[in-house]
DRENLUMRO-960055 format. One record per residue: residue number from 1; residue in three letters; chain; z negated, x negated, y negated of N, C-alpha, C, CB in turn. Coordinates in steps of 0.2 Angstrom, whole numbers, plus 5000, padded with zeros to 4 digits. Last residue first. Glycine has a CB too. Example, Ala and Ser with C-alpha at 12.3 -4.5 7.8 and 13.67 -1.06 7.14 Angstrom:
2
MARLO, resi, resn, chain, n_z, n_x, n_y, ca_z, ca_x, ca_y, c_z, c_x, c_y, cb_z, cb_x, cb_y
MARLO, 2, SER, A, 4965, 4936, 5011, 4964, 4932, 5005, 4961, 4936, 5000, 4971, 4930, 5003;
MARLO, 1, ALA, A, 4961, 4934, 5028, 4961, 4938, 5022, 4961, 4934, 5016, 4955, 4943, 5022;
***
This chain:
189
MARLO, resi, resn, chain, n_z, n_x, n_y, ca_z, ca_x, ca_y, c_z, c_x, c_y, cb_z, cb_x, cb_y
MARLO, 189, ARG, A, 5069, 5249, 4929, 5072, 5252, 4923, 5077, 5256, 4925, 5075, 5246, 4919;
MARLO, 188, PRO, A, 5053, 5249, 4937, 5060, 5249, 4937, 5063, 5252, 4931, 5063, 5253, 4944;
MARLO, 187, HIS, A, 5040, 5240, 4932, 5042, 5247, 4932, 5050, 5246, 4932, 5040, 5251, 4926;
MARLO, 186, TRP, A, 5026, 5229, 4935, 5034, 5230, 4936, 5035, 5238, 4936, 5037, 5227, 4942;
MARLO, 185, ALA, A, 5013, 5225, 4937, 5015, 5229, 4930, 5023, 5231, 4930, 5014, 5224, 4925;
MARLO, 184, LEU, A, 5013, 5219, 4949, 5009, 5225, 4948, 5011, 5229, 4942, 5002, 5223, 4948;
MARLO, 183, ALA, A, 5021, 5208, 4946, 5024, 5213, 4951, 5020, 5219, 4950, 5023, 5210, 4958;
MARLO, 182, PRO, A, 5013, 5201, 4937, 5019, 5203, 4935, 5022, 5209, 4939, 5024, 5198, 4934;
MARLO, 181, ALA, A, 5001, 5199, 4945, 5001, 5203, 4939, 5008, 5206, 4937, 4997, 5200, 4934;
MARLO, 180, PHE, A, 4997, 5199, 4961, 5002, 5196, 4957, 5003, 5200, 4951, 5009, 5194, 4961;
MARLO, 179, ASP, A, 4988, 5203, 4971, 4986, 5202, 4964, 4991, 5199, 4959, 4979, 5198, 4964;
MARLO, 178, PRO, A, 4995, 5202, 4983, 4993, 5208, 4981, 4991, 5208, 4974, 4988, 5211, 4985;
MARLO, 177, ARG, A, 5006, 5192, 4988, 5001, 5191, 4983, 4999, 5198, 4980, 5003, 5186, 4978;
MARLO, 176, GLU, A, 5015, 5197, 4999, 5012, 5190, 4999, 5006, 5189, 4994, 5018, 5185, 4997;
MARLO, 175, ALA, A, 5017, 5210, 4995, 5014, 5208, 5002, 5012, 5201, 5003, 5020, 5210, 5007;
MARLO, 174, LEU, A, 5022, 5208, 4982, 5015, 5211, 4983, 5012, 5210, 4990, 5015, 5218, 4981;
MARLO, 173, VAL, A, 5035, 5203, 4986, 5030, 5199, 4982, 5023, 5201, 4983, 5032, 5199, 4974;
MARLO, 172, ALA, A, 5039, 5215, 4992, 5039, 5208, 4996, 5034, 5204, 4992, 5046, 5205, 4997;
MARLO, 171, ARG, A, 5040, 5224, 4982, 5035, 5225, 4987, 5034, 5219, 4991, 5038, 5231, 4991;
MARLO, 170, VAL, A, 5051, 5218, 4975, 5044, 5218, 4972, 5039, 5219, 4977, 5044, 5223, 4966;
MARLO, 169, ALA, A, 5061, 5221, 4984, 5059, 5214, 4983, 5052, 5213, 4979, 5064, 5210, 4978;
MARLO, 168, VAL, A, 5062, 5234, 4983, 5060, 5231, 4989, 5057, 5224, 4988, 5066, 5232, 4994;
MARLO, 167, SER, A, 5066, 5235, 4970, 5060, 5238, 4971, 5057, 5235, 4978, 5061, 5245, 4972;
MARLO, 166, ALA, A, 5079, 5228, 4971, 5073, 5225, 4967, 5067, 5228, 4969, 5075, 5226, 4959;
MARLO, 165, GLU, A, 5085, 5238, 4978, 5084, 5231, 4981, 5079, 5228, 4977, 5090, 5227, 4982;
MARLO, 164, GLU, A, 5086, 5248, 4968, 5083, 5249, 4975, 5081, 5243, 4978, 5087, 5254, 4979;
MARLO, 163, ALA, A, 5093, 5241, 4958, 5086, 5244, 4957, 5083, 5245, 4964, 5086, 5250, 4953;
MARLO, 162, ARG, A, 5103, 5232, 4953, 5102, 5234, 4960, 5095, 5236, 4961, 5104, 5228, 4965;
MARLO, 161, GLY, A, 5107, 5226, 4941, 5108, 5234, 4942, 5106, 5236, 4949, 5114, 5236, 4940;
MARLO, 160, LEU, A, 5104, 5213, 4939, 5111, 5215, 4942, 5112, 5222, 4943, 5112, 5211, 4948;
MARLO, 159, ALA, A, 5091, 5214, 4936, 5096, 5212, 4931, 5103, 5214, 4933, 5095, 5205, 4929;
MARLO, 158, GLU, A, 5086, 5216, 4949, 5085, 5221, 4944, 5090, 5220, 4938, 5078, 5221, 4941;
MARLO, 157, LEU, A, 5089, 5204, 4955, 5092, 5210, 4958, 5091, 5216, 4952, 5088, 5212, 4964;
MARLO, 156, ALA, A, 5081, 5196, 4947, 5088, 5195, 4947, 5092, 5201, 4950, 5090, 5189, 4951;
MARLO, 155, LEU, A, 5068, 5200, 4950, 5071, 5201, 4943, 5078, 5200, 4943, 5068, 5195, 4939;
MARLO, 154, ALA, A, 5068, 5197, 4964, 5067, 5204, 4962, 5070, 5205, 4955, 5060, 5206, 4962;
MARLO, 153, ARG, A, 5069, 5183, 4963, 5074, 5187, 4966, 5074, 5194, 4964, 5073, 5186, 4974;
MARLO, 152, HIS, A, 5058, 5180, 4957, 5064, 5178, 4953, 5070, 5182, 4956, 5065, 5171, 4953;
MARLO, 151, TRP, A, 5049, 5183, 4967, 5048, 5186, 4961, 5055, 5186, 4957, 5043, 5184, 4956;
MARLO, 150, LEU, A, 5052, 5174, 4977, 5052, 5181, 4978, 5053, 5185, 4972, 5046, 5183, 4982;
MARLO, 149, ALA, A, 5049, 5162, 4970, 5056, 5163, 4972, 5057, 5171, 4973, 5058, 5159, 4978;
MARLO, 148, PRO, A, 5035, 5163, 4968, 5040, 5163, 4962, 5047, 5164, 4964, 5039, 5156, 4959;
MARLO, 147, VAL, A, 5031, 5164, 4983, 5031, 5169, 4978, 5035, 5169, 4972, 5023, 5170, 4976;
MARLO, 146, PHE, A, 5038, 5160, 4997, 5037, 5157, 4991, 5037, 5162, 4985, 5042, 5151, 4990;
MARLO, 145, ARG, A, 5042, 5164, 5010, 5036, 5167, 5007, 5034, 5164, 5000, 5030, 5166, 5012;
MARLO, 144, GLY, A, 5052, 5156, 5015, 5053, 5164, 5014, 5047, 5167, 5011, 5055, 5167, 5020;
MARLO, 143, ASP, A, 5058, 5142, 5010, 5051, 5145, 5011, 5051, 5152, 5010, 5046, 5141, 5007;
MARLO, 142, GLN, A, 5071, 5140, 5011, 5067, 5134, 5012, 5060, 5137, 5014, 5067, 5129, 5007;
MARLO, 141, GLY, A, 5076, 5152, 5007, 5079, 5149, 5013, 5075, 5143, 5016, 5086, 5147, 5013;
MARLO, 140, LEU, A, 5071, 5153, 4995, 5068, 5157, 5000, 5070, 5155, 5007, 5070, 5165, 4999;
MARLO, 139, ALA, A, 5080, 5145, 4988, 5073, 5143, 4988, 5069, 5147, 4994, 5069, 5145, 4982;
MARLO, 138, ALA, A, 5091, 5153, 4989, 5091, 5146, 4992, 5084, 5144, 4993, 5095, 5141, 4987;
MARLO, 137, GLU, A, 5087, 5164, 4982, 5088, 5165, 4989, 5088, 5158, 4993, 5095, 5169, 4991;
MARLO, 136, ALA, A, 5087, 5159, 4969, 5081, 5161, 4972, 5081, 5162, 4980, 5079, 5168, 4969;
MARLO, 135, SER, A, 5100, 5155, 4968, 5095, 5150, 4968, 5089, 5152, 4971, 5094, 5148, 4961;
MARLO, 134, GLN, A, 5106, 5168, 4968, 5108, 5163, 4973, 5103, 5158, 4973, 5115, 5160, 4971;
MARLO, 133, LEU, A, 5100, 5174, 4957, 5099, 5177, 4963, 5101, 5172, 4969, 5103, 5183, 4964;
MARLO, 132, ALA, A, 5105, 5166, 4947, 5098, 5166, 4948, 5096, 5169, 4955, 5094, 5170, 4943;
MARLO, 131, ASP, A, 5119, 5169, 4947, 5117, 5163, 4949, 5109, 5162, 4951, 5118, 5158, 4943;
MARLO, 130, ALA, A, 5117, 5183, 4943, 5120, 5181, 4949, 5118, 5174, 4952, 5128, 5182, 4949;
MARLO, 129, PRO, A, 5111, 5181, 4930, 5107, 5184, 4936, 5110, 5183, 4942, 5106, 5192, 4935;
MARLO, 128, GLN, A, 5111, 5173, 4917, 5115, 5172, 4923, 5112, 5175, 4929, 5116, 5164, 4924;
MARLO, 127, GLY, A, 5103, 5172, 4905, 5108, 5178, 4906, 5113, 5177, 4912, 5111, 5179, 4900;
MARLO, 126, ALA, A, 5094, 5162, 4904, 5101, 5161, 4901, 5105, 5167, 4902, 5103, 5154, 4904;
MARLO, 125, LEU, A, 5084, 5167, 4912, 5083, 5167, 4905, 5089, 5165, 4901, 5078, 5161, 4903;
MARLO, 124, LEU, A, 5090, 5165, 4925, 5088, 5172, 4922, 5087, 5172, 4915, 5081, 5174, 4925;
MARLO, 123, GLN, A, 5090, 5151, 4925, 5096, 5155, 4925, 5095, 5162, 4923, 5099, 5155, 4932;
MARLO, 122, ALA, A, 5077, 5148, 4925, 5081, 5146, 4920, 5087, 5150, 4919, 5082, 5138, 4920;
MARLO, 121, LEU, A, 5073, 5154, 4938, 5070, 5156, 4932, 5075, 5154, 4925, 5063, 5154, 4931;
MARLO, 120, SER, A, 5081, 5146, 4946, 5082, 5153, 4946, 5079, 5156, 4940, 5079, 5156, 4952;
MARLO, 119, LEU, A, 5075, 5133, 4944, 5082, 5134, 4942, 5083, 5142, 4941, 5087, 5131, 4947;
MARLO, 118, GLN, A, 5063, 5136, 4950, 5063, 5135, 4943, 5070, 5136, 4940, 5060, 5128, 4941;
MARLO, 117, ALA, A, 5067, 5138, 4963, 5064, 5143, 4960, 5064, 5142, 4952, 5057, 5145, 4962;
MARLO, 116, ARG, A, 5071, 5125, 4965, 5076, 5130, 4965, 5073, 5136, 4962, 5078, 5131, 4973;
MARLO, 115, ALA, A, 5059, 5118, 4964, 5064, 5116, 4960, 5069, 5122, 4960, 5067, 5110, 4962;
MARLO, 114, HIS, A, 5051, 5124, 4975, 5049, 5125, 4968, 5055, 5123, 4963, 5043, 5120, 4966;
MARLO, 113, PRO, A, 5055, 5121, 4987, 5058, 5127, 4985, 5056, 5128, 4977, 5056, 5133, 4989;
MARLO, 112, LEU, A, 5058, 5103, 4987, 5054, 5108, 4988, 5057, 5115, 4985, 5047, 5107, 4985;
MARLO, 111, LEU, A, 5076, 5101, 4990, 5070, 5098, 4988, 5064, 5104, 4990, 5070, 5097, 4980;
MARLO, 110, PRO, A, 5091, 5099, 4998, 5085, 5102, 4998, 5079, 5098, 4995, 5083, 5104, 5005;
MARLO, 109, GLY, A, 5104, 5091, 4987, 5101, 5094, 4993, 5094, 5097, 4993, 5102, 5090, 4999;
MARLO, 108, PRO, A, 5109, 5087, 4975, 5109, 5082, 4981, 5107, 5086, 4988, 5105, 5076, 4980;
MARLO, 107, ALA, A, 5106, 5098, 4966, 5113, 5096, 4968, 5113, 5092, 4975, 5117, 5093, 4963;
MARLO, 106, VAL, A, 5094, 5099, 4960, 5095, 5102, 4967, 5101, 5101, 4970, 5094, 5110, 4966;
MARLO, 105, ALA, A, 5095, 5091, 4948, 5089, 5090, 4953, 5091, 5093, 4960, 5083, 5093, 4951;
MARLO, 104, SER, A, 5105, 5097, 4941, 5106, 5090, 4944, 5101, 5089, 4949, 5105, 5085, 4938;
MARLO, 103, GLN, A, 5099, 5109, 4938, 5105, 5109, 4942, 5106, 5102, 4945, 5111, 5111, 4938;
MARLO, 102, LEU, A, 5088, 5104, 4930, 5087, 5107, 4937, 5093, 5108, 4941, 5084, 5115, 4935;
MARLO, 101, GLU, A, 5095, 5099, 4919, 5091, 5094, 4924, 5090, 5098, 4930, 5085, 5093, 4920;
MARLO, 100, ARG, A, 5102, 5110, 4915, 5106, 5104, 4917, 5102, 5100, 4921, 5108, 5100, 4911;
MARLO, 99, LEU, A, 5092, 5119, 4911, 5097, 5121, 4916, 5100, 5114, 4919, 5102, 5125, 4913;
MARLO, 98, ALA, A, 5086, 5111, 4901, 5082, 5113, 4907, 5087, 5115, 4913, 5077, 5119, 4906;
MARLO, 97, ARG, A, 5096, 5111, 4891, 5094, 5105, 4894, 5090, 5106, 4901, 5089, 5101, 4889;
MARLO, 96, GLU, A, 5096, 5125, 4889, 5102, 5122, 4891, 5100, 5115, 4895, 5107, 5121, 4886;
MARLO, 95, LEU, A, 5083, 5127, 4884, 5085, 5130, 4890, 5091, 5127, 4893, 5086, 5138, 4888;
MARLO, 94, LEU, A, 5083, 5119, 4872, 5079, 5117, 4878, 5081, 5120, 4884, 5071, 5119, 4876;
MARLO, 93, GLY, A, 5092, 5124, 4862, 5094, 5118, 4866, 5089, 5116, 4872, 5094, 5112, 4862;
MARLO, 92, ALA, A, 5080, 5130, 4852, 5087, 5130, 4853, 5088, 5123, 4857, 5091, 5130, 4847;
MARLO, 91, GLU, A, 5064, 5136, 4857, 5068, 5131, 4853, 5075, 5130, 4856, 5064, 5124, 4853;
MARLO, 90, ARG, A, 5054, 5144, 4862, 5061, 5147, 4861, 5065, 5142, 4857, 5061, 5154, 4859;
MARLO, 89, ALA, A, 5041, 5141, 4865, 5044, 5140, 4858, 5050, 5143, 4857, 5044, 5133, 4857;
MARLO, 88, ARG, A, 5038, 5144, 4879, 5033, 5144, 4874, 5036, 5144, 4867, 5029, 5138, 4874;
MARLO, 87, GLN, A, 5050, 5142, 4886, 5047, 5149, 4886, 5041, 5149, 4881, 5044, 5149, 4893;
MARLO, 86, TYR, A, 5053, 5129, 4882, 5058, 5134, 4880, 5054, 5141, 4880, 5064, 5135, 4884;
MARLO, 85, ARG, A, 5043, 5122, 4889, 5043, 5122, 4882, 5048, 5127, 4879, 5046, 5115, 4880;
MARLO, 84, GLU, A, 5047, 5126, 4902, 5040, 5128, 4900, 5040, 5128, 4892, 5034, 5124, 4903;
MARLO, 83, LEU, A, 5059, 5119, 4903, 5059, 5126, 4904, 5052, 5129, 4901, 5060, 5128, 4911;
MARLO, 82, LEU, A, 5055, 5106, 4902, 5059, 5108, 4897, 5059, 5116, 4897, 5066, 5106, 4898;
MARLO, 81, VAL, A, 5047, 5105, 4914, 5044, 5104, 4907, 5048, 5107, 4902, 5043, 5096, 4906;
MARLO, 80, ALA, A, 5057, 5107, 4923, 5052, 5111, 4923, 5048, 5111, 4916, 5047, 5110, 4929;
MARLO, 79, GLY, A, 5065, 5095, 4921, 5068, 5102, 4920, 5062, 5107, 4919, 5072, 5104, 4926;
MARLO, 78, LEU, A, 5057, 5085, 4924, 5059, 5086, 4917, 5062, 5093, 4916, 5064, 5080, 4916;
MARLO, 77, THR, A, 5055, 5088, 4938, 5049, 5088, 4933, 5052, 5089, 4926, 5045, 5082, 4935;
MARLO, 76, ALA, A, 5068, 5086, 4942, 5065, 5093, 4943, 5059, 5094, 4938, 5063, 5094, 4950;
MARLO, 75, ARG, A, 5070, 5073, 4940, 5074, 5077, 4936, 5071, 5084, 4936, 5081, 5078, 4938;
MARLO, 74, TYR, A, 5061, 5068, 4949, 5060, 5066, 4942, 5064, 5071, 4938, 5062, 5059, 4941;
MARLO, 73, GLU, A, 5067, 5073, 4961, 5060, 5075, 4959, 5059, 5073, 4952, 5055, 5072, 4963;
MARLO, 72, PRO, A, 5079, 5065, 4962, 5079, 5072, 4960, 5072, 5075, 4958, 5081, 5076, 4966;
MARLO, 71, ILE, A, 5084, 5050, 4956, 5078, 5053, 4960, 5077, 5061, 4958, 5071, 5049, 4958;
MARLO, 70, ALA, A, 5093, 5044, 4949, 5095, 5047, 4955, 5090, 5050, 4959, 5098, 5041, 4960;
MARLO, 69, PRO, A, 5088, 5038, 4938, 5091, 5044, 4937, 5093, 5047, 4943, 5097, 5043, 4933;
MARLO, 68, GLU, A, 5076, 5029, 4933, 5078, 5030, 4940, 5082, 5037, 4940, 5073, 5030, 4946;
MARLO, 67, ARG, A, 5074, 5028, 4920, 5073, 5022, 4924, 5076, 5023, 4931, 5066, 5021, 4924;
MARLO, 66, GLN, A, 5076, 5041, 4915, 5080, 5036, 4912, 5080, 5030, 4917, 5078, 5034, 4905;
MARLO, 65, VAL, A, 5066, 5048, 4922, 5073, 5049, 4924, 5078, 5044, 4921, 5076, 5056, 4921;
MARLO, 64, ALA, A, 5055, 5043, 4916, 5056, 5042, 4923, 5063, 5043, 4925, 5051, 5047, 4927;
MARLO, 63, GLU, A, 5058, 5047, 4903, 5057, 5040, 4904, 5058, 5039, 4912, 5051, 5037, 4902;
MARLO, 62, ALA, A, 5056, 5061, 4905, 5063, 5058, 4903, 5063, 5051, 4904, 5064, 5060, 4895;
MARLO, 61, ALA, A, 5043, 5061, 4907, 5048, 5063, 4913, 5055, 5061, 4911, 5048, 5071, 4913;
MARLO, 60, LEU, A, 5038, 5057, 4895, 5037, 5053, 4901, 5041, 5055, 4907, 5029, 5054, 4903;
MARLO, 59, ALA, A, 5042, 5067, 4886, 5044, 5061, 4885, 5043, 5056, 4891, 5040, 5058, 4879;
MARLO, 58, GLU, A, 5036, 5079, 4893, 5044, 5078, 4892, 5046, 5071, 4891, 5046, 5083, 4886;
MARLO, 57, ALA, A, 5023, 5076, 4891, 5026, 5077, 4898, 5033, 5076, 4898, 5024, 5084, 4901;
MARLO, 56, GLN, A, 5022, 5076, 4877, 5020, 5070, 4881, 5024, 5070, 4888, 5013, 5069, 4881;
MARLO, 55, GLU, A, 5025, 5090, 4876, 5029, 5085, 4872, 5028, 5078, 4876, 5027, 5084, 4865;
MARLO, 54, LEU, A, 5014, 5096, 4883, 5021, 5097, 4885, 5026, 5092, 4882, 5024, 5104, 4883;
MARLO, 53, GLU, A, 5001, 5097, 4890, 5003, 5092, 4885, 5011, 5091, 4886, 5000, 5085, 4885;
MARLO, 52, GLY, A, 4995, 5104, 4900, 4998, 5107, 4895, 5000, 5103, 4889, 4993, 5112, 4892;
MARLO, 51, GLY, A, 4991, 5097, 4911, 4986, 5098, 4906, 4989, 5101, 4900, 4984, 5091, 4904;
MARLO, 50, ARG, A, 5002, 5097, 4919, 4997, 5101, 4921, 4992, 5102, 4916, 4994, 5098, 4927;
MARLO, 49, PHE, A, 5009, 5087, 4910, 5012, 5094, 4911, 5006, 5099, 4914, 5017, 5094, 4916;
MARLO, 48, ALA, A, 5001, 5076, 4912, 5002, 5079, 4906, 5004, 5086, 4906, 5007, 5074, 4901;
MARLO, 47, LEU, A, 5004, 5074, 4926, 4997, 5075, 4923, 4997, 5078, 4917, 4993, 5068, 4923;
MARLO, 46, ALA, A, 5018, 5071, 4926, 5015, 5077, 4930, 5008, 5079, 4927, 5015, 5075, 4937;
MARLO, 45, ALA, A, 5018, 5060, 4918, 5021, 5066, 4916, 5018, 5072, 4919, 5029, 5065, 4917;
MARLO, 44, ARG, A, 5012, 5051, 4927, 5009, 5052, 4921, 5012, 5059, 4918, 5009, 5046, 4916;
MARLO, 43, ALA, A, 5022, 5051, 4937, 5015, 5053, 4939, 5011, 5055, 4932, 5011, 5048, 4942;
MARLO, 42, TYR, A, 5033, 5046, 4930, 5033, 5052, 4933, 5026, 5055, 4935, 5037, 5052, 4940;
MARLO, 41, ALA, A, 5028, 5033, 4926, 5030, 5038, 4921, 5030, 5045, 4924, 5037, 5036, 4918;
MARLO, 40, TRP, A, 5027, 5027, 4939, 5021, 5028, 4935, 5022, 5033, 4929, 5019, 5021, 4931;
MARLO, 39, LEU, A, 5040, 5028, 4944, 5035, 5032, 4947, 5028, 5033, 4943, 5033, 5028, 4954;
MARLO, 38, ALA, A, 5046, 5018, 4936, 5048, 5025, 4935, 5042, 5030, 4938, 5055, 5027, 4938;
MARLO, 37, ARG, A, 5036, 5005, 4929, 5039, 5008, 4934, 5041, 5016, 4933, 5035, 5007, 4941;
MARLO, 36, GLU, A, 5029, 5000, 4919, 5036, 5000, 4918, 5040, 5003, 4924, 5038, 4992, 4917;
MARLO, 35, ARG, A, 5016, 5000, 4923, 5018, 5006, 4918, 5025, 5006, 4917, 5014, 5005, 4911;
MARLO, 34, LEU, A, 5015, 4989, 4930, 5015, 4995, 4934, 5017, 5001, 4929, 5008, 4997, 4936;
MARLO, 33, PRO, A, 5016, 4979, 4920, 5021, 4979, 4926, 5021, 4986, 4929, 5019, 4973, 4930;
MARLO, 32, PRO, A, 5004, 4982, 4912, 5011, 4984, 4910, 5016, 4983, 4915, 5013, 4978, 4905;
MARLO, 31, PRO, A, 4991, 4990, 4921, 4994, 4984, 4918, 5001, 4986, 4917, 4993, 4978, 4923;
MARLO, 30, ALA, A, 4983, 5006, 4916, 4987, 5002, 4921, 4990, 4996, 4918, 4992, 5006, 4925;
MARLO, 29, GLU, A, 4977, 5015, 4908, 4975, 5008, 4908, 4978, 5003, 4913, 4967, 5008, 4909;
MARLO, 28, ASP, A, 4983, 5027, 4911, 4985, 5024, 4904, 4982, 5017, 4904, 4981, 5028, 4899;
MARLO, 27, LEU, A, 4978, 5030, 4923, 4985, 5028, 4923, 4986, 5025, 4916, 4989, 5034, 4924;
MARLO, 26, LEU, A, 4964, 5032, 4920, 4966, 5027, 4925, 4973, 5025, 4924, 4965, 5029, 4932;
MARLO, 25, ALA, A, 4966, 5042, 4910, 4963, 5036, 4908, 4965, 5030, 4913, 4956, 5036, 4907;
MARLO, 24, CYS, A, 4970, 5053, 4919, 4974, 5050, 4914, 4972, 5043, 4911, 4974, 5055, 4908;
MARLO, 23, ALA, A, 4958, 5054, 4927, 4964, 5052, 4930, 4969, 5050, 4925, 4967, 5059, 4933;
MARLO, 22, ALA, A, 4949, 5057, 4917, 4948, 5051, 4920, 4954, 5049, 4924, 4942, 5051, 4925;
MARLO, 21, GLN, A, 4954, 5070, 4914, 4954, 5065, 4908, 4953, 5058, 4912, 4948, 5066, 4904;
MARLO, 20, ARG, A, 4952, 5077, 4925, 4959, 5076, 4923, 4959, 5070, 4918, 4963, 5082, 4920;
MARLO, 19, ASP, A, 4942, 5080, 4936, 4941, 5076, 4930, 4948, 5073, 4928, 4937, 5070, 4931;
MARLO, 18, GLY, A, 4942, 5087, 4948, 4941, 5091, 4941, 4941, 5087, 4935, 4935, 5095, 4942;
MARLO, 17, GLU, A, 4945, 5081, 4959, 4938, 5082, 4957, 4936, 5086, 4951, 4934, 5075, 4957;
MARLO, 16, ALA, A, 4958, 5079, 4957, 4956, 5084, 4962, 4948, 5085, 4961, 4957, 5081, 4969;
MARLO, 15, GLU, A, 4958, 5068, 4948, 4960, 5075, 4946, 4958, 5081, 4951, 4968, 5075, 4945;
MARLO, 14, ARG, A, 4953, 5058, 4956, 4949, 5060, 4950, 4952, 5067, 4948, 4950, 5055, 4945;
MARLO, 13, ALA, A, 4964, 5058, 4966, 4957, 5060, 4968, 4953, 5062, 4962, 4954, 5054, 4972;
MARLO, 12, GLN, A, 4974, 5053, 4957, 4975, 5060, 4961, 4968, 5062, 4963, 4980, 5060, 4967;
MARLO, 11, ALA, A, 4969, 5041, 4955, 4970, 5045, 4949, 4970, 5053, 4952, 4976, 5044, 4945;
MARLO, 10, THR, A, 4970, 5035, 4967, 4964, 5035, 4964, 4964, 5041, 4958, 4961, 5029, 4961;
MARLO, 9, ALA, A, 4984, 5036, 4970, 4979, 5039, 4974, 4972, 5040, 4971, 4979, 5035, 4981;
MARLO, 8, LEU, A, 4988, 5027, 4959, 4990, 5034, 4959, 4986, 5038, 4964, 4998, 5035, 4962;
MARLO, 7, LEU, A, 4983, 5015, 4964, 4981, 5018, 4957, 4983, 5025, 4957, 4985, 5014, 4952;
MARLO, 6, ARG, A, 4990, 5013, 4976, 4983, 5014, 4976, 4980, 5017, 4969, 4980, 5007, 4977;
MARLO, 5, THR, A, 5003, 5013, 4971, 5002, 5018, 4975, 4994, 5019, 4976, 5004, 5016, 4982;
MARLO, 4, LEU, A, 5002, 5001, 4963, 5003, 5007, 4960, 5002, 5013, 4964, 5011, 5008, 4958;
MARLO, 3, ALA, A, 5000, 4991, 4973, 4995, 4992, 4968, 4996, 4999, 4964, 4995, 4987, 4962;
MARLO, 2, ASP, A, 5005, 4997, 4989, 5005, 4992, 4983, 5000, 4995, 4978, 5012, 4992, 4981;
MARLO, 1, MET, A, 5000, 4996, 5006, 5000, 5000, 5000, 5000, 4996, 4994, 4994, 5005, 5000;
***
């Protein structure tokens, strides 16, 4: 196990204990050779993202992508950060950038279903419900019980005017998570 892997494991343990500040401090105090690695930037971006520090998360995720552009997980993280920033601020250009990063992340093949579900959400927000449905179904092909993908599938079906199928899809969400507030509040249009 190399020094960066050990450092990341220690930071992850601190975060799991509920001390995100200590996890951040450990990574921020890493020696320069470790901080120059894309994996360090990716890990630090993930911590910033989970802490709601979106601008910092974006800068660090972009740094990871710049250093190692072929790593899909780095692009998926950058896309997720951009999508979250768009949802909060509706800043022009963020949604398009999120779509590009997420499409690039899923292009090489299967990742965790999270990236495809994020792409589905971005496509919904961009007014592309047919593409969103396809992405949600691809995520569900990897994990048929993944609630975000189930939910995005329901929203895509609704946007496509397939109300009966959307209703069935909402029930599938509630079968997995009976307390899922958006599905509980859903009313067919």
